[in-house]
All heavy atoms as TSV, in Angstrom:
chain	resi	resn	atom	element	x	y	z
A	1	MET	N	N	26.842	25.287	260.486
A	1	MET	CA	C	27.478	23.973	260.456
A	1	MET	C	C	29.027	24.093	260.341
A	1	MET	O	O	29.713	23.460	261.010
A	1	MET	CB	C	26.884	23.202	259.260
A	1	MET	CG	C	27.441	21.843	259.109
A	1	MET	SD	S	26.505	20.954	257.861
A	1	MET	CE	C	27.544	19.576	257.623
A	2	MET	N	N	29.416	24.944	259.385
A	2	MET	CA	C	30.842	25.114	259.197
A	2	MET	C	C	31.505	25.637	260.486
A	2	MET	O	O	32.587	25.258	260.865
A	2	MET	CB	C	31.126	26.039	258.046
A	2	MET	CG	C	32.589	26.167	257.700
A	2	MET	SD	S	32.827	27.127	256.221
A	2	MET	CE	C	33.571	28.616	256.861
A	3	LEU	N	N	30.811	26.610	261.127
A	3	LEU	CA	C	31.418	27.166	262.329
A	3	LEU	C	C	31.615	26.139	263.416
A	3	LEU	O	O	32.636	26.073	264.045
A	3	LEU	CB	C	30.515	28.315	262.857
A	3	LEU	CG	C	30.368	29.512	261.940
A	3	LEU	CD1	C	29.389	30.502	262.576
A	3	LEU	CD2	C	31.676	30.202	261.677
A	4	GLY	N	N	30.633	25.232	263.528
A	4	GLY	CA	C	30.761	24.183	264.544
A	4	GLY	C	C	31.865	23.179	264.193
A	4	GLY	O	O	32.592	22.776	265.085
A	5	GLU	N	N	31.931	22.802	262.980
A	5	GLU	CA	C	32.935	21.798	262.546
A	5	GLU	C	C	34.346	22.315	262.699
A	5	GLU	O	O	35.231	21.569	263.058
A	5	GLU	CB	C	32.713	21.386	261.082
A	5	GLU	CG	C	31.431	20.528	260.910
A	5	GLU	CD	C	31.239	20.224	259.433
A	5	GLU	OE1	O	32.169	20.414	258.618
A	5	GLU	OE2	O	30.126	19.722	259.129
A	6	LEU	N	N	34.570	23.571	262.440
A	6	LEU	CA	C	35.918	24.168	262.506
A	6	LEU	C	C	36.216	24.736	263.839
A	6	LEU	O	O	37.358	25.091	264.086
A	6	LEU	CB	C	36.059	25.233	261.422
A	6	LEU	CG	C	35.946	24.769	259.977
A	6	LEU	CD1	C	36.011	25.893	259.004
A	6	LEU	CD2	C	36.972	23.690	259.664
A	7	GLY	N	N	35.234	24.829	264.739
A	7	GLY	CA	C	35.469	25.418	266.043
A	7	GLY	C	C	35.628	26.935	266.026
A	7	GLY	O	O	36.290	27.475	266.935
A	8	ILE	N	N	35.049	27.609	265.072
A	8	ILE	CA	C	35.261	29.048	264.973
A	8	ILE	C	C	34.405	29.729	266.028
A	8	ILE	O	O	33.168	29.475	266.121
A	8	ILE	CB	C	34.887	29.536	263.584
A	8	ILE	CG1	C	35.880	28.979	262.549
A	8	ILE	CG2	C	34.882	31.094	263.523
A	8	ILE	CD1	C	35.539	29.238	261.117
A	9	GLN	N	N	34.968	30.567	266.846
A	9	GLN	CA	C	34.283	31.296	267.850
A	9	GLN	C	C	34.217	32.803	267.572
A	9	GLN	O	O	33.512	33.522	268.201
A	9	GLN	CB	C	34.974	31.096	269.242
A	9	GLN	CG	C	34.967	29.625	269.725
A	9	GLN	CD	C	33.537	29.197	270.057
A	9	GLN	OE1	O	32.800	29.914	270.737
A	9	GLN	NE2	N	33.149	28.057	269.573
A	10	PHE	N	N	35.042	33.220	266.599
A	10	PHE	CA	C	35.041	34.652	266.246
A	10	PHE	C	C	35.169	34.801	264.729
A	10	PHE	O	O	35.922	34.065	264.046
A	10	PHE	CB	C	36.307	35.353	266.872
A	10	PHE	CG	C	36.453	36.776	266.508
A	10	PHE	CD1	C	35.655	37.740	267.122
A	10	PHE	CD2	C	37.267	37.135	265.480
A	10	PHE	CE1	C	35.792	39.076	266.709
A	10	PHE	CE2	C	37.447	38.440	265.087
A	10	PHE	CZ	C	36.700	39.412	265.702
A	11	PHE	N	N	34.419	35.710	264.183
A	11	PHE	CA	C	34.400	36.003	262.783
A	11	PHE	C	C	34.099	37.468	262.552
A	11	PHE	O	O	33.131	37.952	263.096
A	11	PHE	CB	C	33.369	35.147	262.044
A	11	PHE	CG	C	33.299	35.437	260.549
A	11	PHE	CD1	C	34.134	34.783	259.680
A	11	PHE	CD2	C	32.402	36.317	260.026
A	11	PHE	CE1	C	34.094	35.009	258.304
A	11	PHE	CE2	C	32.343	36.555	258.689
A	11	PHE	CZ	C	33.209	35.916	257.816
A	12	ALA	N	N	34.942	38.156	261.788
A	12	ALA	CA	C	34.686	39.530	261.401
A	12	ALA	C	C	35.061	39.719	259.970
A	12	ALA	O	O	35.950	39.030	259.488
A	12	ALA	CB	C	35.475	40.487	262.269
A	13	SER	N	N	34.327	40.542	259.232
A	13	SER	CA	C	34.620	40.716	257.829
A	13	SER	C	C	34.288	42.099	257.325
A	13	SER	O	O	33.554	42.831	258.015
A	13	SER	CB	C	33.863	39.708	256.971
A	13	SER	OG	O	32.485	39.991	257.013
A	14	ALA	N	N	34.852	42.483	256.226
A	14	ALA	CA	C	34.528	43.729	255.528
A	14	ALA	C	C	34.463	43.427	254.030
A	14	ALA	O	O	35.334	42.680	253.470
A	14	ALA	CB	C	35.638	44.745	255.769
A	15	VAL	N	N	33.439	43.896	253.391
A	15	VAL	CA	C	33.179	43.597	251.983
A	15	VAL	C	C	34.093	44.410	251.099
A	15	VAL	O	O	34.356	45.548	251.326
A	15	VAL	CB	C	31.704	43.868	251.635
A	15	VAL	CG1	C	31.438	43.614	250.171
A	15	VAL	CG2	C	30.799	43.048	252.506
A	16	ILE	N	N	34.576	43.769	250.008
A	16	ILE	CA	C	35.375	44.434	248.944
A	16	ILE	C	C	34.378	44.667	247.816
A	16	ILE	O	O	33.811	43.770	247.218
A	16	ILE	CB	C	36.511	43.557	248.498
A	16	ILE	CG1	C	37.479	43.262	249.633
A	16	ILE	CG2	C	37.229	44.196	247.332
A	16	ILE	CD1	C	38.507	42.238	249.303
A	17	THR	N	N	34.144	45.937	247.554
A	17	THR	CA	C	33.156	46.402	246.536
A	17	THR	C	C	33.834	47.259	245.434
A	17	THR	O	O	34.564	48.144	245.748
A	17	THR	CB	C	32.047	47.207	247.164
A	17	THR	OG1	O	31.480	46.455	248.299
A	17	THR	CG2	C	30.951	47.538	246.219
A	18	THR	N	N	33.549	46.938	244.203
A	18	THR	CA	C	34.110	47.723	243.086
A	18	THR	C	C	33.436	49.052	243.017
A	18	THR	O	O	32.383	49.273	243.601
A	18	THR	CB	C	33.946	46.969	241.769
A	18	THR	OG1	O	32.569	46.889	241.463
A	18	THR	CG2	C	34.600	45.596	241.779
A	19	LYS	N	N	34.030	49.966	242.182
A	19	LYS	CA	C	33.404	51.291	242.003
A	19	LYS	C	C	31.998	51.132	241.435
A	19	LYS	O	O	31.113	51.939	241.676
A	19	LYS	CB	C	34.203	52.133	240.989
A	19	LYS	CG	C	35.427	52.728	241.636
A	19	LYS	CD	C	36.156	53.614	240.560
A	19	LYS	CE	C	37.418	54.165	241.066
A	19	LYS	NZ	N	38.100	54.945	240.102
A	20	GLY	N	N	31.766	50.098	240.649
A	20	GLY	CA	C	30.492	49.864	240.065
A	20	GLY	C	C	29.437	49.286	240.992
A	20	GLY	O	O	28.338	48.982	240.632
A	21	GLY	N	N	29.871	49.013	242.245
A	21	GLY	CA	C	28.939	48.474	243.273
A	21	GLY	C	C	28.876	46.954	243.310
A	21	GLY	O	O	28.028	46.423	243.993
A	22	LEU	N	N	29.785	46.271	242.620
A	22	LEU	CA	C	29.790	44.827	242.640
A	22	LEU	C	C	30.618	44.319	243.784
A	22	LEU	O	O	31.788	44.667	243.982
A	22	LEU	CB	C	30.386	44.295	241.339
A	22	LEU	CG	C	30.471	42.807	241.117
A	22	LEU	CD1	C	29.057	42.194	241.060
A	22	LEU	CD2	C	31.240	42.473	239.855
A	23	ASN	N	N	29.998	43.496	244.670
A	23	ASN	CA	C	30.715	42.831	245.735
A	23	ASN	C	C	31.521	41.691	245.201
A	23	ASN	O	O	30.939	40.738	244.669
A	23	ASN	CB	C	29.749	42.359	246.813
A	23	ASN	CG	C	29.008	43.507	247.519
A	23	ASN	OD1	O	29.482	44.637	247.545
A	23	ASN	ND2	N	27.863	43.229	247.977
A	24	VAL	N	N	32.859	41.785	245.335
A	24	VAL	CA	C	33.749	40.758	244.719
A	24	VAL	C	C	34.454	39.870	245.775
A	24	VAL	O	O	35.159	38.929	245.376
A	24	VAL	CB	C	34.759	41.419	243.786
A	24	VAL	CG1	C	34.106	42.038	242.600
A	24	VAL	CG2	C	35.657	42.394	244.515
A	25	GLY	N	N	34.262	40.186	247.024
A	25	GLY	CA	C	34.930	39.352	248.040
A	25	GLY	C	C	34.890	40.050	249.378
A	25	GLY	O	O	34.139	40.983	249.568
A	26	SER	N	N	35.669	39.561	250.319
A	26	SER	CA	C	35.739	40.143	251.638
A	26	SER	C	C	37.067	39.885	252.304
A	26	SER	O	O	37.774	38.916	251.911
A	26	SER	CB	C	34.579	39.598	252.493
A	26	SER	OG	O	34.719	38.258	252.709
A	27	ILE	N	N	37.379	40.722	253.212
A	27	ILE	CA	C	38.532	40.528	254.105
A	27	ILE	C	C	37.959	39.953	255.391
A	27	ILE	O	O	37.060	40.536	255.939
A	27	ILE	CB	C	39.268	41.848	254.387
A	27	ILE	CG1	C	39.787	42.538	253.142
A	27	ILE	CG2	C	40.404	41.655	255.415
A	27	ILE	CD1	C	40.891	41.781	252.450
A	28	CYS	N	N	38.448	38.814	255.812
A	28	CYS	CA	C	37.894	38.168	256.986
A	28	CYS	C	C	38.980	37.852	258.054
A	28	CYS	O	O	40.093	37.606	257.743
A	28	CYS	CB	C	37.244	36.792	256.607
A	28	CYS	SG	S	35.980	36.967	255.410
A	29	ILE	N	N	38.521	37.872	259.296
A	29	ILE	CA	C	39.312	37.472	260.430
A	29	ILE	C	C	38.569	36.382	261.143
A	29	ILE	O	O	37.351	36.544	261.439
A	29	ILE	CB	C	39.575	38.645	261.398
A	29	ILE	CG1	C	40.263	39.809	260.686
A	29	ILE	CG2	C	40.383	38.166	262.627
A	29	ILE	CD1	C	40.359	41.057	261.514
A	30	VAL	N	N	39.205	35.255	261.384
A	30	VAL	CA	C	38.551	34.131	262.123
A	30	VAL	C	C	39.517	33.677	263.224
A	30	VAL	O	O	40.728	33.783	263.114
A	30	VAL	CB	C	38.206	32.926	261.155
A	30	VAL	CG1	C	37.173	33.289	260.150
A	30	VAL	CG2	C	39.435	32.395	260.511
A	31	ASP	N	N	38.832	33.156	264.252
A	31	ASP	CA	C	39.699	32.622	265.373
A	31	ASP	C	C	38.887	31.531	266.107
A	31	ASP	O	O	37.658	31.546	266.039
A	31	ASP	CB	C	40.035	33.767	266.360
A	31	ASP	CG	C	41.234	33.430	267.283
A	31	ASP	OD1	O	41.593	32.252	267.377
A	31	ASP	OD2	O	41.772	34.318	267.886
A	32	SER	N	N	39.597	30.659	266.752
A	32	SER	CA	C	38.949	29.579	267.509
A	32	SER	C	C	38.614	30.038	268.906
A	32	SER	O	O	38.008	29.321	269.690
A	32	SER	CB	C	39.853	28.357	267.517
A	32	SER	OG	O	41.084	28.682	268.187
A	33	GLN	N	N	38.998	31.270	269.232
A	33	GLN	CA	C	38.698	31.845	270.526
A	33	GLN	C	C	37.734	33.077	270.385
A	33	GLN	O	O	37.875	33.798	269.433
A	33	GLN	CB	C	39.900	32.300	271.276
A	33	GLN	CG	C	40.891	31.157	271.629
A	33	GLN	CD	C	42.138	31.630	272.295
A	33	GLN	OE1	O	42.287	32.857	272.543
A	33	GLN	NE2	N	43.022	30.756	272.608
A	34	HIS	N	N	36.832	33.241	271.362
A	34	HIS	CA	C	35.927	34.388	271.327
A	34	HIS	C	C	36.775	35.668	271.537
A	34	HIS	O	O	37.768	35.635	272.309
A	34	HIS	CB	C	34.897	34.279	272.440
A	34	HIS	CG	C	34.073	35.557	272.558
A	34	HIS	ND1	N	33.087	35.822	271.619
A	34	HIS	CD2	C	34.073	36.522	273.444
A	34	HIS	CE1	C	32.563	36.963	271.959
A	34	HIS	NE2	N	33.119	37.439	273.051
A	35	ARG	N	N	36.467	36.698	270.823
A	35	ARG	CA	C	37.177	37.964	270.980
A	35	ARG	C	C	36.131	39.118	270.978
A	35	ARG	O	O	35.090	39.013	270.378
A	35	ARG	CB	C	38.140	38.190	269.779
A	35	ARG	CG	C	39.201	37.159	269.689
A	35	ARG	CD	C	40.199	37.516	268.618
A	35	ARG	NE	N	41.260	36.571	268.583
A	35	ARG	CZ	C	42.361	36.593	269.408
A	35	ARG	NH1	N	42.450	37.583	270.251
A	35	ARG	NH2	N	43.281	35.691	269.285
A	36	ASP	N	N	36.474	40.178	271.672
A	36	ASP	CA	C	35.713	41.376	271.599
A	36	ASP	C	C	36.280	42.135	270.407
A	36	ASP	O	O	37.500	42.145	270.136
A	36	ASP	CB	C	35.868	42.231	272.875
A	36	ASP	CG	C	35.239	41.555	274.072
A	36	ASP	OD1	O	34.226	40.892	273.906
A	36	ASP	OD2	O	35.784	41.727	275.190
A	37	PHE	N	N	35.386	42.777	269.700
A	37	PHE	CA	C	35.804	43.517	268.443
A	37	PHE	C	C	35.112	44.859	268.457
A	37	PHE	O	O	33.920	44.958	268.307
A	37	PHE	CB	C	35.342	42.660	267.204
A	37	PHE	CG	C	36.035	43.066	265.954
A	37	PHE	CD1	C	37.372	42.836	265.760
A	37	PHE	CD2	C	35.293	43.624	264.906
A	37	PHE	CE1	C	38.017	43.155	264.554
A	37	PHE	CE2	C	35.919	43.992	263.724
A	37	PHE	CZ	C	37.292	43.777	263.573
A	38	SER	N	N	35.905	45.893	268.629
A	38	SER	CA	C	35.355	47.238	268.837
A	38	SER	C	C	35.026	47.860	267.479
A	38	SER	O	O	35.471	47.390	266.388
A	38	SER	CB	C	36.406	48.125	269.523
A	38	SER	OG	O	37.507	48.366	268.701
A	39	SER	N	N	34.263	48.949	267.504
A	39	SER	CA	C	33.950	49.633	266.294
A	39	SER	C	C	35.180	50.238	265.657
A	39	SER	O	O	35.298	50.342	264.428
A	39	SER	CB	C	32.899	50.761	266.575
A	39	SER	OG	O	33.406	51.709	267.497
A	40	THR	N	N	36.175	50.596	266.442
A	40	THR	CA	C	37.448	51.060	265.904
A	40	THR	C	C	38.141	50.028	265.140
A	40	THR	O	O	38.730	50.262	264.012
A	40	THR	CB	C	38.360	51.619	267.055
A	40	THR	OG1	O	37.689	52.631	267.737
A	40	THR	CG2	C	39.694	52.123	266.488
A	41	GLU	N	N	38.119	48.791	265.604
A	41	GLU	CA	C	38.806	47.652	264.922
A	41	GLU	C	C	37.992	47.393	263.651
A	41	GLU	O	O	38.640	47.050	262.601
A	41	GLU	CB	C	38.824	46.459	265.839
A	41	GLU	CG	C	39.805	46.630	267.005
A	41	GLU	CD	C	39.678	45.552	268.029
A	41	GLU	OE1	O	38.589	45.184	268.394
A	41	GLU	OE2	O	40.768	45.048	268.450
A	42	GLN	N	N	36.687	47.500	263.651
A	42	GLN	CA	C	35.915	47.316	262.445
A	42	GLN	C	C	36.240	48.352	261.384
A	42	GLN	O	O	36.355	48.039	260.221
A	42	GLN	CB	C	34.396	47.281	262.719
A	42	GLN	CG	C	33.569	47.066	261.460
A	42	GLN	CD	C	33.748	45.662	260.862
A	42	GLN	OE1	O	33.729	44.663	261.573
A	42	GLN	NE2	N	34.056	45.570	259.580
A	43	LYS	N	N	36.444	49.605	261.860
A	43	LYS	CA	C	36.833	50.656	260.935
A	43	LYS	C	C	38.176	50.353	260.270
A	43	LYS	O	O	38.385	50.601	259.107
A	43	LYS	CB	C	36.868	51.989	261.626
A	43	LYS	CG	C	35.506	52.542	261.988
A	43	LYS	CD	C	35.567	53.842	262.758
A	43	LYS	CE	C	34.159	54.238	263.164
A	43	LYS	NZ	N	34.197	55.477	264.007
A	44	LYS	N	N	39.120	49.799	261.074
A	44	LYS	CA	C	40.407	49.406	260.539
A	44	LYS	C	C	40.256	48.312	259.482
A	44	LYS	O	O	40.887	48.365	258.432
A	44	LYS	CB	C	41.342	48.952	261.650
A	44	LYS	CG	C	41.793	50.093	262.571
A	44	LYS	CD	C	42.656	49.569	263.666
A	44	LYS	CE	C	43.062	50.711	264.592
A	44	LYS	NZ	N	43.889	50.239	265.724
A	45	LEU	N	N	39.422	47.322	259.752
A	45	LEU	CA	C	39.186	46.243	258.830
A	45	LEU	C	C	38.546	46.810	257.539
A	45	LEU	O	O	38.895	46.392	256.426
A	45	LEU	CB	C	38.258	45.204	259.454
A	45	LEU	CG	C	38.143	43.893	258.686
A	45	LEU	CD1	C	39.501	43.196	258.432
A	45	LEU	CD2	C	37.193	42.979	259.500
A	46	ASP	N	N	37.593	47.760	257.696
A	46	ASP	CA	C	36.943	48.399	256.498
A	46	ASP	C	C	37.992	49.148	255.712
A	46	ASP	O	O	37.933	49.164	254.468
A	46	ASP	CB	C	35.824	49.306	256.972
A	46	ASP	CG	C	34.630	48.596	257.571
A	46	ASP	OD1	O	34.440	47.424	257.275
A	46	ASP	OD2	O	33.905	49.256	258.356
A	47	TRP	N	N	38.904	49.807	256.428
A	47	TRP	CA	C	39.974	50.564	255.726
A	47	TRP	C	C	40.839	49.603	254.919
A	47	TRP	O	O	41.228	49.941	253.744
A	47	TRP	CB	C	40.845	51.265	256.762
A	47	TRP	CG	C	42.012	52.066	256.142
A	47	TRP	CD1	C	41.877	53.258	255.523
A	47	TRP	CD2	C	43.340	51.641	256.003
A	47	TRP	NE1	N	43.145	53.612	255.028
A	47	TRP	CE2	C	44.031	52.642	255.349
A	47	TRP	CE3	C	43.995	50.494	256.476
A	47	TRP	CZ2	C	45.394	52.543	255.056
A	47	TRP	CZ3	C	45.361	50.437	256.175
A	47	TRP	CH2	C	46.058	51.445	255.518
A	48	ILE	N	N	41.209	48.419	255.427
A	48	ILE	CA	C	41.976	47.465	254.695
A	48	ILE	C	C	41.205	47.054	253.416
A	48	ILE	O	O	41.761	46.975	252.333
A	48	ILE	CB	C	42.324	46.241	255.563
A	48	ILE	CG1	C	43.304	46.599	256.675
A	48	ILE	CG2	C	42.879	45.094	254.705
A	48	ILE	CD1	C	43.437	45.580	257.761
A	49	ALA	N	N	39.919	46.790	253.575
A	49	ALA	CA	C	39.106	46.414	252.408
A	49	ALA	C	C	39.091	47.542	251.358
A	49	ALA	O	O	39.160	47.325	250.168
A	49	ALA	CB	C	37.671	46.049	252.818
A	50	SER	N	N	39.048	48.782	251.882
A	50	SER	CA	C	39.040	49.911	250.859
A	50	SER	C	C	40.380	50.058	250.171
A	50	SER	O	O	40.414	50.430	249.010
A	50	SER	CB	C	38.696	51.236	251.597
A	50	SER	OG	O	39.764	51.644	252.432
A	51	MET	N	N	41.484	49.632	250.811
A	51	MET	CA	C	42.767	49.675	250.200
A	51	MET	C	C	42.806	48.617	249.096
A	51	MET	O	O	43.422	48.837	248.053
A	51	MET	CB	C	43.915	49.516	251.203
A	51	MET	CG	C	44.014	50.620	252.207
A	51	MET	SD	S	44.139	52.267	251.503
A	51	MET	CE	C	45.632	52.158	250.541
A	52	VAL	N	N	42.309	47.462	249.400
A	52	VAL	CA	C	42.237	46.355	248.363
A	52	VAL	C	C	41.426	46.851	247.174
A	52	VAL	O	O	41.810	46.645	246.025
A	52	VAL	CB	C	41.638	45.063	248.944
A	52	VAL	CG1	C	41.418	44.054	247.856
A	52	VAL	CG2	C	42.594	44.525	250.031
A	53	THR	N	N	40.284	47.481	247.440
A	53	THR	CA	C	39.434	48.025	246.384
A	53	THR	C	C	40.230	49.058	245.545
A	53	THR	O	O	40.145	49.019	244.319
A	53	THR	CB	C	38.208	48.672	246.993
A	53	THR	OG1	O	37.468	47.668	247.662
A	53	THR	CG2	C	37.319	49.266	245.878
A	54	ALA	N	N	40.931	49.928	246.188
A	54	ALA	CA	C	41.722	50.948	245.463
A	54	ALA	C	C	42.781	50.323	244.573
A	54	ALA	O	O	42.931	50.741	243.423
A	54	ALA	CB	C	42.384	51.930	246.490
A	55	GLU	N	N	43.443	49.304	245.058
A	55	GLU	CA	C	44.426	48.633	244.211
A	55	GLU	C	C	43.780	47.899	243.037
A	55	GLU	O	O	44.290	47.957	241.922
A	55	GLU	CB	C	45.202	47.630	245.064
A	55	GLU	CG	C	46.187	48.292	246.032
A	55	GLU	CD	C	47.209	49.197	245.336
A	55	GLU	OE1	O	47.769	48.796	244.307
A	55	GLU	OE2	O	47.399	50.282	245.840
A	56	MET	N	N	42.662	47.298	243.239
A	56	MET	CA	C	41.906	46.612	242.170
A	56	MET	C	C	41.496	47.659	241.140
A	56	MET	O	O	41.614	47.417	239.942
A	56	MET	CB	C	40.659	45.895	242.716
A	56	MET	CG	C	41.009	44.647	243.423
A	56	MET	SD	S	39.530	43.796	244.158
A	56	MET	CE	C	38.211	44.125	243.035
A	57	ASP	N	N	40.979	48.759	241.557
A	57	ASP	CA	C	40.543	49.814	240.680
A	57	ASP	C	C	41.708	50.340	239.814
A	57	ASP	O	O	41.551	50.626	238.656
A	57	ASP	CB	C	39.852	50.943	241.414
A	57	ASP	CG	C	38.501	50.589	241.997
A	57	ASP	OD1	O	37.940	49.576	241.477
A	57	ASP	OD2	O	38.001	51.261	242.902
A	58	LYS	N	N	42.887	50.482	240.429
A	58	LYS	CA	C	44.059	50.870	239.698
A	58	LYS	C	C	44.375	49.865	238.567
A	58	LYS	O	O	44.661	50.282	237.433
A	58	LYS	CB	C	45.254	50.987	240.616
A	58	LYS	CG	C	45.307	52.172	241.522
A	58	LYS	CD	C	46.539	52.139	242.363
A	58	LYS	CE	C	46.508	53.133	243.482
A	58	LYS	NZ	N	47.715	53.054	244.345
A	59	ARG	N	N	44.345	48.631	238.844
A	59	ARG	CA	C	44.633	47.598	237.877
A	59	ARG	C	C	43.559	47.573	236.779
A	59	ARG	O	O	43.845	47.388	235.595
A	59	ARG	CB	C	44.741	46.253	238.532
A	59	ARG	CG	C	46.014	46.142	239.363
A	59	ARG	CD	C	46.080	44.863	240.096
A	59	ARG	NE	N	47.217	44.869	241.030
A	59	ARG	CZ	C	48.178	43.979	241.049
A	59	ARG	NH1	N	48.135	42.941	240.250
A	59	ARG	NH2	N	49.133	44.053	241.896
A	60	ILE	N	N	42.329	47.779	237.146
A	60	ILE	CA	C	41.266	47.801	236.146
A	60	ILE	C	C	41.419	49.001	235.191
A	60	ILE	O	O	41.239	48.869	234.027
A	60	ILE	CB	C	39.873	47.812	236.869
A	60	ILE	CG1	C	39.572	46.501	237.522
A	60	ILE	CG2	C	38.762	48.182	235.868
A	60	ILE	CD1	C	38.395	46.482	238.451
A	61	ALA	N	N	41.803	50.123	235.797
A	61	ALA	CA	C	42.012	51.338	234.982
A	61	ALA	C	C	43.091	51.162	233.954
A	61	ALA	O	O	42.971	51.650	232.825
A	61	ALA	CB	C	42.372	52.518	235.906
A	62	VAL	N	N	44.148	50.360	234.257
A	62	VAL	CA	C	45.180	50.102	233.315
A	62	VAL	C	C	44.673	49.348	232.111
A	62	VAL	O	O	45.008	49.631	230.952
A	62	VAL	CB	C	46.350	49.317	233.985
A	62	VAL	CG1	C	47.346	48.788	232.942
A	62	VAL	CG2	C	47.057	50.172	234.992
A	63	TYR	N	N	43.791	48.406	232.329
A	63	TYR	CA	C	43.224	47.633	231.255
A	63	TYR	C	C	42.216	48.401	230.451
A	63	TYR	O	O	42.064	48.220	229.246
A	63	TYR	CB	C	42.560	46.329	231.764
A	63	TYR	CG	C	43.591	45.313	232.237
A	63	TYR	CD1	C	43.731	45.055	233.597
A	63	TYR	CD2	C	44.381	44.649	231.319
A	63	TYR	CE1	C	44.667	44.121	234.011
A	63	TYR	CE2	C	45.319	43.739	231.758
A	63	TYR	CZ	C	45.456	43.456	233.090
A	63	TYR	OH	O	46.406	42.544	233.545
A	64	GLU	N	N	41.529	49.321	231.075
A	64	GLU	CA	C	40.549	50.172	230.363
A	64	GLU	C	C	41.247	51.178	229.437
A	64	GLU	O	O	40.727	51.513	228.383
A	64	GLU	CB	C	39.670	50.948	231.372
A	64	GLU	CG	C	38.735	50.035	232.120
A	64	GLU	CD	C	37.917	50.731	233.173
A	64	GLU	OE1	O	38.250	51.882	233.525
A	64	GLU	OE2	O	36.936	50.151	233.623
A	65	VAL	N	N	42.458	51.623	229.803
A	65	VAL	CA	C	43.189	52.560	228.958
A	65	VAL	C	C	43.823	51.903	227.769
A	65	VAL	O	O	43.842	52.439	226.674
A	65	VAL	CB	C	44.323	53.239	229.805
A	65	VAL	CG1	C	45.239	54.102	228.931
A	65	VAL	CG2	C	43.705	54.100	230.958
A	66	ALA	N	N	44.244	50.651	227.939
A	66	ALA	CA	C	44.920	49.881	226.900
A	66	ALA	C	C	44.016	49.518	225.771
A	66	ALA	O	O	42.984	49.587	225.573
A	66	ALA	CB	C	45.538	48.633	227.463
């Protein structure tokens, strides 16, 4: 329903998961035009999600030490 209302023709995402295995969000790409999305592009999107996870883990570690 949401896809039809917004006219979304393309959607790709990568999950952001903590070290403890908790899924806390995702990095998403949306577009109103259809796009081809290669496995290499998915790997890049996964890499971005892993960088977000690494930054979150750094911030969590600071609070655990304090």
